[in-house]
N, C-alpha and C positions, 0 to 999 in steps of 0.2 A: 431401505437401510438408513439407520440414524447415525449420528456422529460417532457415538461409542462403537457401534458395530463396524463402521468404516475403519476406524483406527485398528481395531482388533483383527478385522479381516486382512488388512494389509500386512500387519506384523506376523500373523499366523501363516499367511501364504508363503512368506519368505523363510519363516522358521521351518516349514515343511520342506524347504529346498536348501537346508543346511546352514541357514543364517542364525547368528546369535542376536537375540533381542537385547538392546542396550537402552538405558533411560536417556531422556533429552538432556543435553548439556545446558548449563545456565545461559541466560541471555547475555551476560557479560563473560566473554570467553577468557578462561583462566590461562595465563601464560602466553597470550598472543597480543603483543603491543601493536600489531599492524591493524587491528580491528577495534572499533568502538563496541560493536555488538556482534553476536552470533547471527550471521546473515544468511546461512544456508546449512543444510544438514551435514555437509562434509567438513565444517570448520573444526569440529573436535577430532577429526581423523587426518588432518593435514600432516602431522608428523609421520603417520603410517604411510601415506601416499609418497612422501618425500624420502622414505627410508631412514628417518631419524629415530624411530622407535618401533618396537615390535608390537603388532596388534594382538588383542586377546583372541582373535579368530580372523581368518582371512575373509569370512563372509559375515556382514553385520547388517542390522536393520534397526531403524529408529523412527519415532515421530518427534521431530525436533521443533522446539520453540524458536522462532526467528524474528528479527527486527531489522528493518531497513529504513535509513533516514532519507534515502533518495526520493521517496514518494510522498513526503509529508504534504507538500503543497498540492499534490494531485488528489489527496483524500477528500472526498466529497462527491466524486463521481461514483459510478456503480461498481467499480472494479478494484481500485487501488486500496491497499492496506499498508500500514507500517508494521503492525504485529500480525503474524500468521503462523500456522503450523505447516511443517513440511514432512510428508511421508517419504522415506528414503531407504534404498537398499544399496549396499556398498560391497565391492570386491577389491581386496588389496592383493594384487598379483595372482588372482585366482581365475574366475571366469571372465569372459569378455563379450563382445557383440553377439556371438552366435548363441549365447545363453540368454542374455538379458532382453533382447528384442522379443523372442517368443514368449518369455515369461511375462513381459509387460503386456503383450497382446492377450495372453491368456487371462491375466488379472482383470483387465478392463472389459473384456467381452464375456468371460465365463463367470467371474466372481461378482463384478459390479453389474454385469449384464447391460452395459451400454451398447446401443445399437451399432453394429460394426460399420454400417454404411454412413454413420455420422463421424467416423474417426479418420482423420487425415494425418499421416506422418510427414515429417520434413527431415531431410538429411543435409549434411554439409555438401558443398558443391561437388567435390570429387570422391565422395564416400560411396563408391559402388557396392562395397560389401554390405553396408547397412541397407542400401536400396534393394539389393537382391534378397536380403533377409525379410524385409517387409513384404516383398512380392511372394516369398515362400509361405508366409502365414496367411496369405489370401487377400492382401490389399491390392486393388487394381492400380495400374500404373498412373492413371489420370488423377488419383487421389494422393500421390506421393510427390512432394515438392522438394526442390533443391535450392538452398539459400546459402549466402556467403556468411562471413564472420559476424555481421550485424545480428543475424538471427540464430546461426547454428555453430557458434564457437563460444565456449564458456570459459570465463576467467574468474578465478576466485578473488582477484584483486589485481592491482598493478603489478604486484610481485606475488607469485605463488603458483600452485598447480593449475593446469588448464588443459583444454583439449576440445576436439570437435564434438558435436552432440547431435542427437536425433530427438525431435519433439513429437508429441502426440497432441493434436488439436481436436476439440469437440466442435461439431458443426450444429448450430442451433437451427439452421434452415435458411433457404434462399430469401425468405421474406424479411430477414434481418440484414441482408447483404447490401453491397454497394453497386450491384450491376452484374452483367453477364460474365465479367472477367474477375469476379470476386474470388479471393483465395486467402489462405491462413495468414499471410504476412500483412494483409490489410487490417486496419484498426477500426472497422465499421461496427463491430460488436457481434457479427455473425459467428466468428470463430473464437474459441477460448483454449489457450494452451493449458493442458491438464497434467502433463508429465514431460520432464526433460531427462533424457538418458545421456549422461556425459561420459565420453570415453577418455578418461583422465590419463593422458600419456606423456605430458610435457610439463616442464617448469619454466615459467617466464620470469626473468629477472628485471623486467621493465622495458627491455629492448629485444633481446633474443630469446628463443625458446630452445631448451635442451631436453632430451628424453629423460623421463623419470626412471628410477631403478626398475620399475615394473609397470606393466599396463594395468590400469585400474578402472573400475566402474564406480560412478557416483551418480545416483539418480535422485531427482527431487520432484515430487508430485504435490502441488499446492492443495492442501487439505480443504480449504474453504472453496476453492474453485471446483474441485471434484464434487463437493456437496451441492453446488449450484447446478452442475450437470445432472446429478441424480434427481434433484428437485424438478428439473425440466422434464425428465422422463417419467416422473411419477404420474399416476393416472389422474390425480386431482388438479394438476397444473394446467392453466389455460395456455395452450400452445401458441396463441397469438401474442403472448407477452414474453419478453426477454427477461429471464431471471437474473438476479445478481446475488452476490454473497450476502447482502443485507436482507434478502428474502428467506434465507435459510434459518434453521433452528439455532444457529450459532449467534445470530444477531437479532432475530425477531423479538425475543423476550425483552432484550435491552431497549429496542426501539419502542416496544409496547409501554415500558415504564416511562420513557420520554414523552410519549403521547399523553400519559396521565399527568405528568408534571406541567406540560405546556398547554394542555387542552386543545391540541391540534392533532390531525390525523395524517399519518404517513401515506403518501400516494395522492394527495389532493392538490398540492402546490409545489412546483419545482424548487423554489427557494427554501421552503420549509423542509422538503425532503433532503436537500443538500446539507442543510444545517444539522438535521438529525443524524445523517450519516457521519458527518464530521465529529459530532459529540459522541456518538456511540463508538466509533472506531478509536478515537483518541482516549476516551475514558477506559476502554478495554486495554489499550496499549499501555497507558500509564499504570493501570492496576498491575499488569504483569511486570513492568519495569520496577516498580517499587516492591513488588512481591517476589522479586528474584532472591531467593533465600540466601544464596551464597554471597551475593554482592548487591544489596538493594540499591536501586538508582534513585537517589533523593533529588528533587528539583533544586537547581542551583544555577549559577551563571557560568559554569565551566563544563566542557566536554559532555559526558553522558548526562550529567545533571541538567545542562542547558537544554538538551533534547527533551527530557521529561518536562521541564518547565514550559518549553515552547508548546508541546502538545496540550498540556493542561490548560494553559492560557488561551490557546486557540479554541479549545472546547468551551471554556467559560465565555469567551467573546461571542461565539456563535449561539450558544444557549441563551445568553442574555439579550443579544441584539436581534437575532432572527426569530428565536422561539419565545422570547418574552418571559423567561424564567428569572425572577428577580432575586431570589435568595440563593444561597449555596446549594448546589445540586450534584456536583460531580462525584462526591463521595457516595451519594445514594446510588448513582449509576454503577460505580465501582463495586458496591455491595451486591448488586444484581449480577454483575459479571462473575463475582466469586461464587454466588449461588449456582450459577450456570456451569462453572468450570472446575470447581474444587475437587470433584470426584476424580478427574483425570489429572489435575494439577494440585495435589494436596498442600503444596507450599503456600498457596493462596489463603487457604483456611488458617494455617498457622500464623500468617502475617496479616490477617484481616484487620485487627485493631490498628496496627502500624500504618497500613495502607489508608484506612479511613482518616486517621489523624493527620497524616502528612498531606493528603489531598485537601482536606478541609482548611488547614492552616494556609496552604498555598493559595487556595481559591479566595479566601477572605482577604489575604494580602493583595492579590491582584485586583479585586473589586475596589479596594481603597485607592489603588493606583488609577483605575479608570475614573473614579469620581474626581480625584485630584486633577486628572488630565482634562476633564470637561470644564472645570473651573478655570484652569489656565487658558483653555481655548477661548472661553467667553471673555475673560478679563484682560488677557495679554496678547494672544496670538491674532485674533480677528481684527482688533483695532490697528494692528501693524500690517494689514493686508497689502498696503502699497508696496511693501518690500518684496512681495512675491506675485504682484499683479501680472507682471510680464510672463512669469512661468505659467500662470493659469491661462492666459491668452494663447500662449504657444500650445498648451495642451488642447485647448478648444479647437484651434486651427489644424492641429496635427491629427487628432483622434477622430473628431466627428465626421470628417469626410470618409473615413474608413468604415463607418457603421453599415453602409449598404452591402459590404462584402459578405459573402456566404459563410455560414458556420462550416467546419469547426475552427477555421483559421483565425476568426475574429478575436477570441479571448487571448491567444498568444500575442497577437499584434498589439492589443490594448495593454497587456502586461509590459511589453517592451517600451511602450510610450509612457506608461504610468510610473515606472521605476525612476527614470531620470527626473520626472516632475516632482516626485516625493523627495528625491535627493536635493533638488534646488531649494525646496521649502525648508528642508532641514538646515541648509547652510544659512538661509535668510532669517530663520526663526530667532526671535529675541530671547529665547529661553535656554541659551547655551549652558548656563550654570546649573541647570537642574539635572536630575538623574536621567539616565537613558530611558528607564521604564516610563517615567512621567512624560518625557518628550515624545516617546513613541505613541503613548496613549493619546496625547493631544493631536498629533499629526494624523493618527488613524481616524479620530473622530472627524477631522477636517476632510480627509480624503474618502471617507466611507461611501458617500453618495456616488463618487466616481467609481470606486471599486465595485459597486453594485452593477455597473455596466458589464462586468465580466460574467455575472450570473444571470443576466436577463437576455434570453434568446430572442426576445421580441424587440429589442432595442435596435431599430434599423435606421432611424433618422432622428433629427433634432426634435421634430414635433411629437414623436412617440416616446421620447425619453421620460423617465420617471420625474415627477415634479421636483423632488429633492435635488436632482442633478441640475435642472434649470435654475432653481433657486440659488444653488451654490455658485454657479457661474455668474448670475446677475449680481449676487451679493459681493463677489470678489471683484467684479468689474467696476 
């Protein structure tokens, strides 16, 4: 089943069960000042859940464009995305648990033909009704988990509709797990959440929860995640390899274009792979943000525009620094994203010229900033290194003893130590009168060898550190 077939299969399945198909809402939610972006399929239906407006139908289904800022710094691993699509079906005061759980099971096992023994549901702690419904569709008790609010209670924001939920996890197999006690709540990579069924029954005002006017259903199935599960089950996939969203047809053509531009191969070097994932994901996300036909998100220093600028510049930085792409390239990648997605999202084709122009101008501007930053680093910042010598020594004494610690805790620990270090250098820097962008570029060039520690799984002790890290410390001492 390809991407187009999956979208259509989902929408058609619920249309056959009395749902009305609606188009995706824009990425910039109209009339909702509480959100920067549409972060879930239910956003456009919040007024219906809260009884503030009458829905066009009590049963609805969509494939929604979504964007979440919370995962920007996590992009680069094999699972996190900022832009994604969400398959969803919704009930406004109509059906509830007794209908949606059997339907979900039928779709994943009969339509998608995912192996039933690989599916693990999870329910909220005291949700006995959902537990029994999963048992009735044939899931054995040992594959049903009960979790608390951290995993199985969904909030649409600090203020807004909420409710307990039941999730479906796909099991890639014990060979990818973390031991005999491995289960869906563990983050070892063995399990992937592919569908969340939210029983939207309450409104949270930031402190207390009150019942909504009706009991509602809000489900969200991560489109890219389902594609990776389908890829794993395909006959051509090597079952000794754990797939990611970047292996699917949604990203592989984009990464293929990156391989051509940088003359490197995806899958041969961890640092290169991470950079390619960052560039591919951020270029795709920026393309959709700028291409949002109703409210294009143009890079700027404020709110939504700042998010677009941050993504684009992060893509440029990694493409230039890690992949060695010297000229402007992000608009080229965006063009490939449009080629790949315009059939389903025709607004991208309509905005193709605008998207290319904005991305190119922003990239050229940022490249000038990086060049200026390096000049400042060489001529002004490094000669003043006595100002921040103590900070570097503290970093060395604080961080390097931690290097023998096992992964995956090391990157988080290093980030905690690195941020104060950068803050101290910012305060001591003699370039206070310069623009923030130039200051940031100069500091980033200075700290980059240390940042590489976060991406090097083999950095266990001082002797094995990359030469650039040792050179930096010796130079600053």
